[in-house]
C-alpha positions as CSV (number, residue, x, y, z in Angstrom):
1,M,35.3,32.3,-47.9
2,G,38.0,29.7,-46.7
3,K,40.2,28.2,-48.8
4,I,39.1,26.1,-51.9
5,Y,40.8,22.6,-52.4
6,V,41.2,20.8,-55.6
7,G,38.6,18.1,-55.7
8,Q,35.9,20.2,-53.7
9,N,32.7,21.3,-54.7
10,F,32.0,25.1,-54.6
11,K,29.7,27.9,-55.7
12,I,30.6,30.9,-57.8
13,E,28.4,33.9,-57.4
14,L,29.0,36.9,-59.8
15,T,27.1,40.4,-60.0
16,T,27.1,42.5,-62.9
17,D,25.2,45.4,-61.3
18,E,23.1,45.4,-64.6
19,D,19.5,44.3,-65.3
20,I,19.8,41.0,-67.2
21,T,16.0,40.3,-67.2
22,S,16.1,39.8,-71.1
23,A,19.4,37.6,-71.2
24,Q,19.3,34.7,-73.6
25,S,22.5,33.3,-72.7
26,V,24.1,33.6,-69.1
27,K,27.6,32.0,-69.0
28,I,30.5,32.4,-66.5
29,K,33.9,32.4,-68.5
30,Y,37.0,31.2,-66.8
31,K,40.8,30.9,-67.4
32,N,42.0,28.2,-65.2
33,P,45.6,27.9,-63.8
34,S,46.9,26.2,-67.0
35,G,45.7,29.1,-69.2
36,V,42.8,27.1,-70.7
37,V,39.9,29.3,-71.4
38,G,36.4,28.0,-70.9
39,E,32.9,28.7,-69.8
40,W,30.1,27.3,-67.7
41,T,26.3,27.8,-68.1
42,A,25.3,29.9,-65.2
43,T,21.9,30.4,-63.6
44,V,20.3,33.8,-62.7
45,E,19.7,34.4,-59.2
46,N,18.6,37.9,-59.4
47,A,18.2,39.6,-62.8
48,L,17.5,42.9,-61.6
49,I,21.0,43.4,-60.1
50,G,22.5,40.8,-62.5
51,L,23.5,38.1,-60.0
52,I,24.3,34.8,-61.4
53,K,25.7,31.6,-60.1
54,Y,27.5,28.4,-61.0
55,D,27.9,25.3,-58.7
56,V,31.5,24.0,-59.5
57,L,31.6,20.2,-59.2
58,V,34.7,18.1,-58.4
59,A,35.1,17.2,-62.3
60,D,35.5,21.0,-62.8
61,N,38.0,21.5,-60.0
62,T,40.9,19.6,-61.0
63,K,43.8,22.3,-61.2
64,A,45.4,24.2,-58.3
65,G,46.5,27.7,-58.6
66,T,44.8,31.1,-59.7
67,W,41.5,31.1,-61.7
68,V,40.0,34.0,-63.4
69,V,36.2,34.2,-63.8
70,W,34.0,36.8,-65.5
71,A,30.2,37.0,-66.6
72,K,29.3,37.0,-70.3
73,I,25.7,37.7,-70.8
74,T,23.9,37.8,-74.2
75,D,20.6,39.8,-74.4
76,V,17.6,39.3,-76.8
77,N,19.3,41.6,-79.4
78,G,22.5,39.7,-79.4
79,L,24.4,42.4,-77.7
80,I,27.0,40.8,-74.9
81,L,27.9,42.2,-71.6
82,I,31.2,41.2,-70.3
83,G,31.7,41.6,-66.5
84,E,34.7,42.6,-64.7
85,S,37.0,39.7,-63.9
86,S,37.6,38.3,-60.4
87,T,40.2,35.8,-59.2
88,F,40.4,33.0,-56.7
89,V,43.0,30.6,-56.0
90,T,42.5,26.6,-55.4
91,Y,45.2,24.6,-53.4
92,K,46.4,21.0,-53.3
93,E,45.5,19.3,-50.4
94,G,47.9,19.6,-47.5
95,N,48.7,23.2,-48.4
Protein backbone atom coordinates (compact mmCIF):
# COMPACT_ATOMS: atom_id res chain seq x y z
CA MET A 1 0.00 0.00 0.00
CA GLY A 2 1.20 3.53 -0.73
CA LYS A 3 1.25 6.40 1.72
CA ILE A 4 -1.99 7.44 3.39
CA TYR A 5 -2.45 11.18 3.75
CA VAL A 6 -4.60 13.03 6.25
CA GLY A 7 -7.91 13.85 4.58
CA GLN A 8 -8.00 10.78 2.32
CA ASN A 9 -10.46 7.91 2.34
CA PHE A 10 -8.95 4.44 2.70
CA LYS A 11 -9.93 0.89 3.70
CA ILE A 12 -8.75 -1.17 6.67
CA GLU A 13 -8.92 -4.96 6.36
CA LEU A 14 -8.03 -7.23 9.27
CA THR A 15 -8.00 -11.02 9.40
CA THR A 16 -8.45 -12.83 12.72
CA ASP A 17 -7.82 -16.34 11.29
CA GLU A 18 -10.86 -17.48 13.31
CA ASP A 19 -14.36 -18.46 12.19
CA ILE A 20 -16.56 -15.51 13.20
CA THR A 21 -19.77 -16.82 11.66
CA SER A 22 -21.64 -16.40 14.97
CA ALA A 23 -20.37 -12.88 15.62
CA GLN A 24 -22.90 -10.51 17.16
CA SER A 25 -20.60 -7.49 17.18
CA VAL A 26 -17.70 -6.78 14.80
CA LYS A 27 -15.53 -3.78 15.60
CA ILE A 28 -12.17 -2.40 14.63
CA LYS A 29 -10.67 -0.70 17.66
CA TYR A 30 -8.08 2.01 17.13
CA LYS A 31 -5.64 4.24 18.97
CA ASN A 32 -4.99 7.41 17.00
CA PRO A 33 -1.72 9.38 16.96
CA SER A 34 -3.00 11.55 19.86
CA GLY A 35 -3.52 8.44 22.01
CA VAL A 36 -7.32 8.51 21.82
CA VAL A 37 -8.87 5.02 21.74
CA GLY A 38 -12.09 4.45 19.80
CA GLU A 39 -13.83 1.94 17.58
CA TRP A 40 -15.51 1.61 14.23
CA THR A 41 -18.27 -0.86 13.35
CA ALA A 42 -16.78 -3.16 10.73
CA THR A 43 -18.37 -5.39 8.12
CA VAL A 44 -17.57 -9.07 7.64
CA GLU A 45 -16.01 -9.88 4.28
CA ASN A 46 -15.33 -13.58 4.93
CA ALA A 47 -16.60 -15.05 8.21
CA LEU A 48 -14.77 -18.37 7.85
CA ILE A 49 -11.33 -16.73 7.98
CA GLY A 50 -12.42 -13.77 10.10
CA LEU A 51 -11.80 -11.12 7.44
CA ILE A 52 -13.36 -7.80 8.42
CA LYS A 53 -13.17 -4.32 6.89
CA TYR A 54 -13.96 -0.68 7.51
CA ASP A 55 -13.93 2.18 5.02
CA VAL A 56 -12.22 5.10 6.76
CA LEU A 57 -13.74 8.37 5.59
CA VAL A 58 -12.16 11.83 5.50
CA ALA A 59 -13.90 12.78 8.75
CA ASP A 60 -12.16 9.86 10.54
CA ASN A 61 -8.74 10.62 9.04
CA THR A 62 -7.69 13.90 10.63
CA LYS A 63 -4.50 13.02 12.56
CA ALA A 64 -1.01 12.51 11.13
CA GLY A 65 1.15 9.87 12.77
CA THR A 66 1.06 6.23 13.79
CA TRP A 67 -2.30 4.51 14.28
CA VAL A 68 -2.79 1.16 15.99
CA VAL A 69 -5.79 -1.01 14.98
CA TRP A 70 -7.10 -4.39 16.13
CA ALA A 71 -10.24 -6.52 15.76
CA LYS A 72 -12.75 -6.90 18.59
CA ILE A 73 -15.38 -9.56 17.90
CA THR A 74 -18.20 -10.53 20.28
CA ASP A 75 -19.89 -13.89 19.69
CA VAL A 76 -23.43 -15.07 20.55
CA ASN A 77 -22.30 -16.17 24.02
CA GLY A 78 -20.82 -12.77 24.82
CA LEU A 79 -17.25 -14.05 24.49
CA ILE A 80 -14.82 -11.52 23.09
CA LEU A 81 -12.08 -12.22 20.57
CA ILE A 82 -9.33 -9.59 20.46
CA GLY A 83 -7.12 -9.67 17.38
CA GLU A 84 -3.43 -8.87 17.13
CA SER A 85 -2.68 -5.21 16.65
CA SER A 86 -1.39 -3.68 13.43
CA THR A 87 -0.01 -0.22 12.77
CA PHE A 88 -0.03 2.22 9.89
CA VAL A 89 1.13 5.79 9.45
CA THR A 90 -0.79 8.76 8.05
CA TYR A 91 1.15 11.72 6.69
CA LYS A 92 0.51 15.42 6.30
CA GLU A 93 0.23 16.46 2.67
CA GLY A 94 3.62 17.33 1.23
CA ASN A 95 5.56 14.80 3.34
